[in-house]
N, C-alpha and C positions, 0 to 999 in steps of 0.2 A: 208187656204191652204188645198188641198186634198192630204193626204199622199199617197193614192193609185195611184193617177194620177202622183204625183211627183216621186214615186218609179218606176212606169212603164216607164215613159219617160226617167228617169235616166238610167234604165236598158237597154233601147234601144241604149244608147250611148256606151254600152260595150258588149252586148250579141248578137252575130251574128245569133244564132239560133232563138232568139226572133225577130230579124229584119226580117229574112226569113219568119217566121210565120206571122208577121204583114203585110208584103208585100202581102202575099197570102190571108189573111182574116183579115183586120183591126179590124172591129167590133167584130168578133168572138174571136180574140186573146185578145182584151181588156176586153171582158166579162169574159174570163177565168181568168183574173187578177183582177176581182171584180171592174172594172171601171164602174161608173154610166152611164146610157144612156145619160144624159146631157153632161157629159165629153167626151163620145165617139163622140157625135155630134160635139163638139168643135174641136176635133182632126181630125176627118174625113173631116170636112169642113174647116180645117186650119184657125181657128179663133185665130190667133196668139196673139192679144192683150188680149183677154179674157183668153187664156191659161196662158200668162205671169202673169196676175193679180192673177190667182189661185196659181201659183207657188211661187209668191212673189219675193222680191228683192234679196234673197239669190241664185236664180237660173237664168241662162240665157238659152234661147232656140236657137237651130239651126233650122231654118225654111227652110230646103232644102226639098228634096223629102219626107223625114221622119223627123218628129218633134222629137228632142232629147233634154233632159234637162241636163245642166251642172251646178254643184254647183260653185258659185263664190268664 
């Protein structure tokens, strides 16, 4: 599990300011939160299965317009 990616996607579920920043510049916002280029690619290209594998069984993702993680 990537703690940075997990924390970032979880924060997207609750932080409207982060959602706005993410909508305006997905890669830039993720870089500011120390997300690796590999994980940025997964999110930007909506590779849901790979993201779920990284998050693990304790998290579910909402794969709408913006991917958000929720703790099970």
